[in-house]
VOTORMI-124908 format. One record per residue: residue in one letter; x, y, z of N, C-alpha, C in turn. Coordinates in Angstrom, 2 decimals, padded with zeros to 5 digits. Each point is the difference from the previous one (the first is absolute). Layout:
! VOTORMI-124908
R,A,X,Y,Z,X,Y,Z,X,Y,Z
...
This chain:
! VOTORMI-124908
R,X,000.84,-001.17,000.00,-000.84,001.17,000.00,000.90,001.24,000.00
R,X,-000.29,000.93,-000.88,000.83,001.20,-000.08,-000.51,001.05,000.98
R,X,000.91,000.85,000.41,-000.35,001.09,000.91,-000.61,001.13,-000.82
R,X,-001.16,000.52,000.42,-000.59,001.10,-000.76,000.88,001.24,000.11
R,X,000.05,000.77,-001.08,000.80,001.23,000.06,-000.77,001.03,000.82
R,X,000.74,000.72,000.77,-000.59,001.04,000.84,000.32,001.34,-000.64
R,X,-000.98,000.84,-000.03,000.19,001.32,-000.62,001.13,000.75,000.68
R,X,000.72,000.81,-000.74,001.18,000.67,000.56,-000.30,000.99,001.13
R,X,-001.21,000.53,000.05,-000.34,000.96,001.04,-000.75,-000.65,001.17
R,X,000.00,-001.32,000.06,-000.75,-000.72,001.04,000.44,000.41,001.40
R,X,001.30,000.07,000.23,000.51,000.37,001.31,-000.45,001.39,000.43
R,X,000.05,000.93,-000.92,-000.41,001.37,000.31,-001.50,000.07,000.28
R,X,-000.79,-000.69,-000.80,-001.45,-000.01,000.21,-000.33,-000.61,001.36
R,X,000.66,-001.10,000.32,-000.26,-000.66,001.26,000.40,000.88,001.19
R,X,001.14,000.67,-000.11,000.43,000.90,001.08,-000.99,001.16,000.17
R,X,-000.52,000.52,-001.11,-001.01,001.06,000.10,-001.25,-000.51,000.71
R,X,-000.40,-001.22,-000.33,-001.16,-000.61,000.64,000.22,-000.13,001.51
R,X,001.15,-000.57,000.39,000.29,-000.17,001.43,000.07,001.35,000.70
R,X,000.59,000.99,-000.64,000.08,001.34,000.60,-001.38,000.59,000.21
R,X,-000.90,-000.19,-000.96,-001.36,000.52,000.13,-000.75,-000.71,001.13
R,X,000.18,-001.31,000.12,-000.65,-000.75,001.09,000.51,000.50,001.35
R,X,001.32,000.17,000.12,000.57,000.50,001.26,-000.47,001.42,000.31
R,X,-000.04,000.85,-001.01,-000.47,001.37,000.20,-001.44,000.00,000.49
R,X,-000.84,-000.82,-000.62,-001.40,-000.07,000.42,-000.13,-000.53,001.42
R,X,000.81,-000.97,000.34,-000.03,-000.56,001.35,000.36,001.07,001.03
R,X,001.04,000.76,-000.28,000.41,001.06,000.92,-001.08,001.07,000.10
R,X,-000.59,000.38,-001.12,-001.05,001.02,000.01,-001.23,-000.52,000.74
R,X,-000.34,-001.26,-000.18,-001.15,-000.59,000.70,000.24,-000.01,001.51
R,X,001.19,-000.38,000.40,000.32,-000.01,001.43,-000.14,001.41,000.59
R,X,000.57,000.98,-000.69,-000.10,001.38,000.48,-001.45,000.44,000.12
R,X,-000.82,-000.36,-001.01,-001.41,000.40,000.01,-000.75,-000.66,001.15
R,X,000.49,-001.13,000.47,-000.62,-000.70,001.15,000.69,000.36,001.31
R,X,000.89,000.99,-000.06,000.74,000.47,001.18,000.85,-001.09,000.62
R,X,000.61,-000.81,-000.89,000.93,-001.05,000.42,001.32,000.20,-000.73
R,X,001.03,-000.60,000.54,001.25,-000.07,-000.72,-000.09,-001.14,-001.02
R,X,000.82,000.07,-001.02,-000.02,-001.03,-001.03,000.31,-001.38,000.58
R,X,000.96,-000.06,000.92,000.34,-001.29,000.61,-001.14,-000.49,000.88
R,X,-000.71,000.91,000.66,-001.14,-000.40,000.83,-001.08,-000.65,-000.87
R,X,-000.30,000.63,-001.13,-001.02,-000.56,-000.89,000.47,-001.33,-000.59
R,X,001.28,-000.08,-000.32,000.56,-001.25,-000.53,-000.11,-001.11,001.04
R,X,000.34,000.29,001.25,-000.07,-000.99,001.07,-001.45,-000.44,000.22
R,X,-000.92,000.94,-000.02,-001.41,-000.33,000.18,-000.47,-000.90,-001.14
R,X,000.44,000.28,-001.20,-000.35,-000.84,-001.14,000.54,-001.42,000.18
R,X,001.23,-000.12,000.46,000.59,-001.33,000.25,-000.85,-000.75,001.03
R,X,-000.36,000.67,001.08,-000.80,-000.64,001.04,-001.38,-000.42,-000.52
R,X,-000.60,000.84,-000.82,-001.32,-000.33,-000.53,000.07,-001.16,-001.00
R,X,001.10,-000.09,-000.73,000.15,-001.08,-000.98,000.36,-001.34,000.64
R,X,000.83,000.05,001.05,000.52,-001.26,000.56,-000.55,-000.33,001.37
R,X,-000.62,000.96,000.66,-000.54,-000.24,001.32,001.01,000.30,001.10
R,X,-000.36,-000.34,001.20,000.80,000.32,001.18,001.39,-000.59,-000.11
R,X,000.96,000.73,000.56,001.39,-000.45,000.02,000.71,000.65,001.17
R,X,001.13,-000.54,000.34,000.78,000.57,001.08,000.65,001.30,-000.48
R,X,000.37,000.87,000.92,000.71,001.20,-000.41,001.30,-000.32,-000.76
R,X,000.66,-001.08,000.38,001.24,-000.37,-000.70,-000.24,-000.35,-001.45
R,X,-001.07,-000.74,-000.26,-000.33,-000.35,-001.39,-000.40,001.25,-000.77
R,X,-000.78,000.88,000.65,-000.38,001.25,-000.65,001.23,000.84,-000.31
R,X,000.95,000.03,000.91,001.25,000.73,-000.24,000.70,-000.56,-001.24
R,X,000.09,-001.31,-000.08,000.66,-000.62,-001.15,-000.74,000.31,-001.29
R,X,-001.32,-000.05,000.04,-000.80,000.24,-001.21,000.06,001.46,-000.46
R,X,000.18,000.93,000.94,000.06,001.41,-000.36,001.43,000.48,-000.24
R,X,000.97,-000.81,000.41,001.39,000.41,-000.15,000.47,000.94,001.10
R,X,-000.77,000.10,001.07,000.37,000.88,001.11,000.72,-000.80,001.09
R,X,000.71,000.72,000.84,000.57,-000.63,001.19,-001.07,000.02,001.10
R,X,000.32,-000.61,001.13,-001.02,-000.15,001.05,-000.48,001.33,000.59
R,X,000.89,000.95,000.20,-000.41,001.28,000.59,-001.02,000.74,-000.85
R,X,000.30,000.24,-001.27,-001.00,000.66,-000.85,-001.28,-000.82,-000.17
R,X,000.11,-001.32,000.04,-001.20,-000.84,-000.11,-000.89,000.19,001.22
R,X,000.58,000.10,001.18,-000.78,000.25,001.21,-000.74,001.32,-000.11
R,X,000.68,001.04,-000.48,-000.65,001.31,-000.15,-001.09,-000.06,-001.07
R,X,000.23,-000.75,-001.08,-001.00,-000.16,-001.05,-001.25,-000.67,000.57
R,X,000.19,-001.07,000.76,-001.14,-000.69,000.62,-000.72,000.93,000.97
R,X,000.76,000.78,000.77,-000.62,000.97,000.91,-000.91,000.97,-000.76
R,X,000.49,000.52,-001.13,-000.79,000.95,-000.79,-001.27,-000.66,-000.55
R,X,000.16,-001.21,-000.55,-001.17,-000.69,-000.56,-001.00,-000.39,001.09
R,X,000.52,-000.36,001.17,-000.88,-000.34,001.11,-000.75,001.24,000.50
R,X,000.72,001.10,000.13,-000.62,001.24,000.46,-001.07,000.48,-000.98
R,X,000.23,-000.23,-001.29,-000.97,000.41,-001.03,-001.17,-000.98,-000.11
R,X,000.07,-001.15,000.69,-001.10,-000.96,000.00,000.02,-001.00,-001.14
R,X,001.17,-000.20,-000.61,000.09,-000.93,-001.13,000.51,-001.38,000.38
R,X,000.71,-000.10,001.12,000.53,-001.29,000.45,-000.13,-000.09,001.51
R,X,000.19,-001.20,000.50,000.10,-000.19,001.45,001.06,-001.05,000.27
R,X,000.59,000.13,001.16,000.95,-001.01,000.47,-000.79,-001.04,000.79
R,X,000.25,-001.27,-000.32,-000.71,-001.09,000.67,001.02,-000.87,000.70
R,X,-000.14,-000.19,001.32,000.95,-000.86,000.71,-000.06,-001.44,-000.49
R,X,001.14,-000.63,-000.06,000.08,-001.41,-000.35,-000.63,-000.80,001.13
R,X,-000.92,-000.92,-000.29,-000.66,-000.75,001.06,000.93,-000.94,000.76
R,X,001.11,-000.38,-000.62,000.92,-000.94,000.63,001.16,000.72,000.69
R,X,000.52,001.03,-000.63,001.16,000.72,000.53,-000.36,001.48,000.15
R,X,-000.22,000.44,001.22,-000.44,001.38,000.25,001.02,001.04,-000.43
R,X,001.24,-000.40,-000.22,001.02,000.95,-000.45,-000.15,000.36,-001.47
R,X,-000.72,-000.81,-000.74,-000.15,000.20,-001.44,-001.36,000.63,-000.31
R,X,-000.01,000.76,-001.10,-001.24,000.56,-000.50,-000.05,-000.19,-001.51
R,X,-001.21,000.05,-000.52,-000.18,000.09,-001.44,-000.71,001.31,-000.28
R,X,000.15,000.48,-001.21,-000.66,001.22,-000.43,-001.04,-000.43,-001.03
R,X,-001.24,000.42,000.22,-001.04,-000.38,-000.95,-000.75,001.24,-000.48
R,X,-000.39,000.00,-001.26,-000.75,001.15,-000.52,-001.43,-000.02,000.52
R,X,-000.53,001.17,000.31,-001.40,000.08,000.45,-000.77,001.06,-000.79
R,X,000.67,000.70,-000.87,-000.70,001.02,-000.78,000.90,000.50,-001.10
R,X,-000.57,000.82,-000.85,000.79,000.65,-001.03,-000.38,001.46,-000.03
R,X,000.89,000.83,-000.53,-000.30,001.44,-000.02,-001.34,000.27,-000.67
R,X,-000.84,000.75,000.69,-001.34,000.29,-000.52,000.07,000.69,-001.35
R,X,001.01,000.81,-000.20,000.13,000.74,-001.25,000.56,-000.85,-001.14
R,X,000.53,-001.17,000.31,000.74,-000.76,-001.00,-000.84,-000.35,-001.22
R,X,-001.22,-000.48,000.20,-000.84,-000.33,-001.15,-000.26,001.23,-000.86
R,X,-000.27,001.13,000.64,-000.24,001.24,-000.75,001.25,000.43,-000.74
R,X,001.14,-000.08,000.66,001.26,000.41,-000.59,000.38,-000.91,-001.18
R,X,-000.25,-001.29,000.16,000.39,-000.97,-001.03,-001.00,-000.10,-001.15
R,X,-001.22,000.49,000.19,-001.05,-000.18,-001.00,000.38,000.49,-001.40
R,X,000.55,001.20,-000.17,000.33,000.43,-001.37,001.00,-000.92,-000.70
R,X,001.03,-000.41,000.70,000.98,-000.90,-000.63,-000.63,-001.35,-000.29
R,X,-000.78,-000.52,000.95,-000.65,-001.29,-000.22,-000.93,000.05,-001.21
R,X,-000.72,001.10,-000.16,-000.90,000.13,-001.15,000.78,000.03,-001.30
R,X,001.09,000.75,-000.02,000.83,000.08,-001.22,000.62,-001.35,-000.33
R,X,000.52,-000.67,001.01,000.61,-001.32,-000.22,-001.08,-001.00,-000.42
R,X,-001.18,000.10,000.59,-001.11,-000.87,-000.38,-000.37,000.16,-001.47
R,X,000.00,001.24,-000.49,-000.29,000.23,-001.43,001.09,-000.62,-000.87
R,X,001.25,000.16,000.42,001.10,-000.59,-000.77,-000.15,-001.51,-000.03
R,X,-000.22,-000.61,001.16,-000.14,-001.46,000.06,-001.20,-000.47,-000.80
R,X,-001.07,000.80,-000.02,-001.19,-000.35,-000.75,000.22,-000.04,-001.50
R,X,001.09,000.58,-000.46,000.29,000.00,-001.44,000.75,-001.25,-000.45
R,X,000.39,-000.86,000.96,000.73,-001.22,-000.35,-000.94,-001.18,-000.09
R,X,000.41,-000.98,-000.80,-000.77,-001.24,-000.10,000.24,-000.83,001.25
R,X,-000.87,-000.97,000.27,000.24,-000.88,001.15,001.37,-000.69,-000.07
R,X,000.42,-000.38,-001.18,001.31,-000.65,-000.15,001.13,000.96,000.34
R,X,-000.13,001.25,-000.45,001.02,001.00,000.33,000.04,000.28,001.50
R,X,-001.18,000.04,000.61,-000.06,000.20,001.45,000.66,-001.15,000.74
R,X,-000.20,-001.22,-000.48,000.67,-001.15,000.61,001.51,000.18,-000.02
R,X,000.53,000.47,-001.13,001.45,000.24,-000.12,000.44,001.10,000.96
R,X,-000.76,001.10,000.03,000.35,001.10,000.90,000.03,-000.44,001.46
R,X,-001.03,-000.71,000.42,-000.07,-000.40,001.40,000.98,-001.11,000.34
R,X,000.34,-000.82,-000.98,001.09,-000.96,000.19,001.30,000.76,000.22
R,X,000.22,001.02,-000.81,001.21,000.82,000.17,000.01,000.67,001.38
R,X,-001.10,000.63,000.39,-000.05,000.67,001.30,000.34,-000.97,001.12
R,X,-000.56,-001.20,-000.04,000.24,-001.01,001.03,001.47,-000.41,000.02
R,X,000.53,-000.33,-001.14,001.38,-000.48,-000.07,001.01,001.11,000.27
R,X,-000.29,001.21,-000.47,000.90,001.13,000.25,000.02,000.38,001.47
R,X,-001.17,-000.05,000.66,-000.04,000.30,001.44,000.87,-000.99,000.77
R,X,-000.08,-001.27,-000.35,000.83,-001.01,000.66,001.48,000.25,-000.28
R,X,000.33,000.34,-001.24,001.40,000.26,-000.36,000.55,001.20,000.76
R,X,-000.78,001.08,000.07,000.45,001.18,000.74,000.13,-000.30,001.48
R,X,-000.93,-000.76,000.56,000.08,-000.36,001.42,001.27,-000.80,000.28
R,X,000.28,-000.98,-000.83,001.21,-000.82,000.17,001.25,000.85,-000.15
R,X,000.01,000.89,-000.99,001.17,000.86,-000.22,000.21,000.94,001.19
R,X,-001.09,000.52,000.56,000.12,000.88,001.16,000.56,-000.77,001.20
R,X,-000.46,-001.23,000.18,000.52,-000.82,001.10,001.49,-000.31,-000.19
R,X,000.40,-000.26,-001.22,001.42,-000.24,-000.27,000.83,001.23,000.30
R,X,-000.49,001.17,-000.38,000.72,001.25,000.27,000.10,000.24,001.51
R,X,-001.09,-000.29,000.71,-000.02,000.21,001.45,001.00,-000.93,000.68
R,X,000.13,-001.22,-000.52,000.86,-001.01,000.63,001.48,000.18,-000.34
R,X,000.34,000.92,-000.87,001.41,000.20,-000.37,000.76,000.72,001.08
């Protein structure tokens, strides 16, 4: 099987896409009166469920001190709570209990635009796109873990 040729500007287009996603994420966090890392951490918790502060630190790329302050901010804002471990009282997990009230409103315009774009693809094209999203997310996660472990 031959490797498909990739257009010469693919790298630049992809970097522009990633930059736009990051810019929107930062703007969304600001509009919800959160820091970008706070919104990112809340998203991780909502996607994967409760985790220890240490796991959250690893997933966000923060050290323990900043992670504690991040959890404090999210807890104070009513988005997470610390839950004592039933077996070991010294341990806690952090679990999501809410999301920023403004988030749906803030995200609606982008979601509508992306929805229109996705609506222009065939089901087969959407399968390819979502296969890519799934596999690329795993690849980026693995690469981030490798960088962290260096």
